[in-house]
C-alpha positions as CSV (number, residue, x, y, z in Angstrom):
1,M,5.4,-2.7,2.4
2,V,4.2,0.3,4.5
3,S,0.5,1.0,4.6
4,V,-1.3,3.8,6.4
5,G,-5.0,4.2,7.2
6,L,-6.5,7.7,7.2
7,M,-9.9,8.6,8.7
8,V,-11.0,12.2,8.3
9,N,-14.0,13.5,10.2
10,P,-15.7,16.2,8.1
11,S,-17.8,17.4,11.0
12,A,-14.9,18.0,13.4
13,S,-14.6,21.7,12.6
14,H,-18.2,22.3,13.6
15,D,-18.4,20.4,16.9
16,V,-20.1,21.7,19.9
17,R,-16.8,22.7,21.7
18,R,-15.8,24.9,18.8
19,L,-19.2,26.5,18.5
20,I,-19.6,27.4,22.2
21,S,-16.1,28.6,22.7
22,L,-16.3,30.9,19.7
23,A,-13.3,29.1,18.1
24,R,-13.2,29.5,14.3
25,T,-14.5,26.8,12.1
26,M,-12.7,25.7,8.9
27,S,-14.1,25.6,5.4
28,V,-14.1,22.4,3.4
29,H,-11.3,23.9,1.3
30,E,-9.1,24.5,4.4
31,R,-9.8,21.0,5.6
32,A,-8.9,19.5,2.2
33,N,-5.7,21.5,2.3
34,A,-4.8,20.1,5.7
35,V,-5.4,16.6,4.5
36,A,-3.3,17.3,1.4
37,R,-0.4,18.3,3.7
38,I,-0.8,15.1,5.7
39,I,-0.8,13.0,2.5
40,G,2.2,14.9,1.2
41,G,4.1,14.1,4.4
42,L,3.1,10.5,4.2
43,A,4.2,10.3,0.6
44,A,7.6,11.9,1.5
45,S,8.1,9.3,4.2
46,G,7.8,6.5,1.5
47,I,4.5,4.8,2.3
48,D,3.3,2.3,-0.3
49,T,-0.5,2.3,0.3
50,L,-2.9,4.8,1.7
51,F,-6.3,3.5,2.8
52,Y,-9.0,5.9,3.7
53,M,-12.6,5.9,4.7
54,A,-14.9,7.7,2.3
55,E,-17.0,10.5,3.9
56,P,-19.7,12.8,2.5
57,A,-17.5,15.9,2.0
58,G,-14.9,14.0,-0.1
59,L,-12.0,15.6,1.7
60,V,-9.4,12.9,0.9
61,E,-10.5,12.9,-2.8
62,R,-10.3,16.7,-3.0
63,A,-6.9,16.6,-1.4
64,G,-5.7,14.0,-3.9
65,R,-7.0,16.0,-6.9
66,G,-5.1,19.0,-5.6
67,A,-1.9,17.0,-5.2
68,Q,-2.2,15.6,-8.7
69,A,-2.6,19.2,-10.0
70,V,0.5,20.3,-8.2
71,D,2.5,17.3,-9.5
72,A,1.3,18.1,-13.1
73,G,2.3,21.8,-12.7
74,E,-1.2,23.0,-13.1
75,P,-2.3,26.3,-11.5
76,T,-3.6,25.7,-7.9
77,G,-5.9,28.7,-7.4
78,R,-5.4,32.0,-5.7
79,G,-3.2,33.2,-8.5
80,G,-0.1,31.0,-8.2
81,R,1.7,27.9,-9.0
82,R,3.4,25.6,-6.6
């Protein structure tokens, strides 16, 4: 049995280093998409269980809902299907 733990920091895209260096920040939607790609890669590698730490923005939950919509063949926004 392969288990993976995932901790997502919702504030990471707004940290001081990004703000003072004029680096771009990421929206919640972009961060959820990044988490979805990570989860997809983990799923493709055959993990059995994904543990995650809940956080206020709900990034992992959003990513999971998006992945379920893709698996069900539902539209995924921005005018397309995946």
